[in-house]
C-alpha positions as CSV (number, residue, x, y, z in Angstrom):
1,M,0.7,-9.8,3.1
2,V,3.6,-12.6,2.9
3,F,7.5,-12.3,3.7
4,G,9.6,-11.6,0.2
5,P,9.2,-9.8,-2.8
6,N,4.9,-8.4,-2.7
7,H,2.7,-6.0,-4.6
8,M,-0.2,-4.2,-3.7
9,Q,-2.6,-3.4,-6.2
10,I,-5.1,-0.4,-4.4
11,T,-7.5,1.6,-6.0
12,V,-8.2,4.7,-4.8
13,A,-12.2,6.5,-5.1
14,D,-13.9,9.2,-3.6
15,T,-17.4,8.9,-1.5
16,G,-19.6,8.5,-4.7
17,G,-17.0,5.8,-5.9
18,N,-15.4,8.2,-8.9
19,P,-11.9,6.8,-8.9
20,V,-9.3,9.4,-8.0
21,E,-6.5,10.5,-10.4
22,N,-2.4,11.6,-9.8
23,S,-3.3,10.3,-6.1
24,F,-0.2,9.5,-3.9
25,V,-0.1,6.2,-2.0
26,T,2.9,5.3,0.7
27,L,3.2,2.5,2.3
28,I,5.9,2.5,5.4
29,K,6.9,0.2,7.7
30,G,9.6,0.9,10.7
31,T,10.8,-1.2,12.9
32,S,11.7,1.0,14.8
33,D,11.0,4.5,15.5
34,T,14.3,5.7,13.2
35,T,14.6,2.9,10.5
36,E,12.3,1.9,7.8
37,E,12.7,-1.4,6.7
38,L,10.9,-0.3,3.7
39,Y,9.4,2.8,2.0
40,T,7.7,2.3,-1.0
41,V,5.2,5.5,-3.1
42,G,3.6,5.6,-6.0
43,K,0.3,8.1,-7.6
44,T,-2.5,6.7,-8.7
45,D,-3.3,6.6,-12.3
46,S,-6.6,8.0,-14.1
47,Q,-8.6,4.9,-12.9
48,G,-7.5,5.7,-9.6
49,R,-5.0,2.7,-8.9
50,V,-1.4,2.5,-8.3
51,S,0.2,-1.2,-7.9
52,L,3.0,-0.9,-4.7
53,A,6.0,-3.3,-5.1
54,F,8.0,-3.9,-2.1
55,Y,10.5,-6.9,-0.3
56,A,9.1,-7.3,3.4
57,E,12.2,-8.4,5.5
58,S,9.8,-9.8,8.9
59,S,6.2,-9.7,10.4
60,G,4.5,-7.1,11.3
61,P,2.1,-3.7,10.3
62,M,3.1,-1.6,7.2
63,T,1.0,2.2,7.9
64,L,-0.8,2.6,4.4
65,T,-1.2,6.3,3.8
66,V,-3.2,8.1,0.4
67,S,-3.2,11.5,-0.1
68,G,-3.0,14.4,-2.5
69,R,-4.7,17.9,-3.1
70,N,-7.9,18.4,-2.5
71,L,-8.0,15.3,-0.6
72,Y,-8.6,14.5,2.9
73,P,-5.3,11.9,4.3
74,Y,-6.1,8.0,4.9
75,Q,-4.3,5.6,6.8
76,S,-5.0,2.4,7.3
77,Q,-3.1,-0.5,8.5
78,V,-1.7,-4.0,6.1
79,E,-0.3,-6.5,8.5
80,I,3.1,-8.8,7.2
81,V,2.1,-12.2,8.9
82,N,4.3,-15.3,9.1
83,S,2.9,-17.9,6.5
84,S,4.0,-21.3,4.6
85,V,1.0,-20.6,1.9
86,A,1.2,-17.5,-0.2
87,V,-2.2,-16.2,-1.9
88,D,-1.7,-14.6,-5.3
89,W,-4.8,-12.2,-7.5
90,I,-5.5,-14.1,-11.0
91,R,-7.9,-11.1,-12.5
92,W,-9.8,-7.8,-11.2
C-alpha cells in the first residue's frame, strides 16, 4: 500500500472457504502507543467482502483485525511503503 487516499478490499472466509457474513474488519495505524494515525472499520457482506477506505500519512505497519460472533479473532500486519509507483486492481 502507498501513501495518501487508499482502499483495501478484504474477503473473510472460514476454514472451509465459505464466506463469513457480518464479521468486523478493522485497520489501525498508530504513530505511538496512544495516537492513531488512521482507524477504519467495516462489516462484511453476504459474500464475506468489505471495502475499507483510508488515508495513510506515513509509512509503517497497519494492524488488520477480523472479529465477530463465534469467530476466533484474526490479526495481521499490512505495510504502508513510500513508493513512486501506485498499483490498482482492475477486477477480481
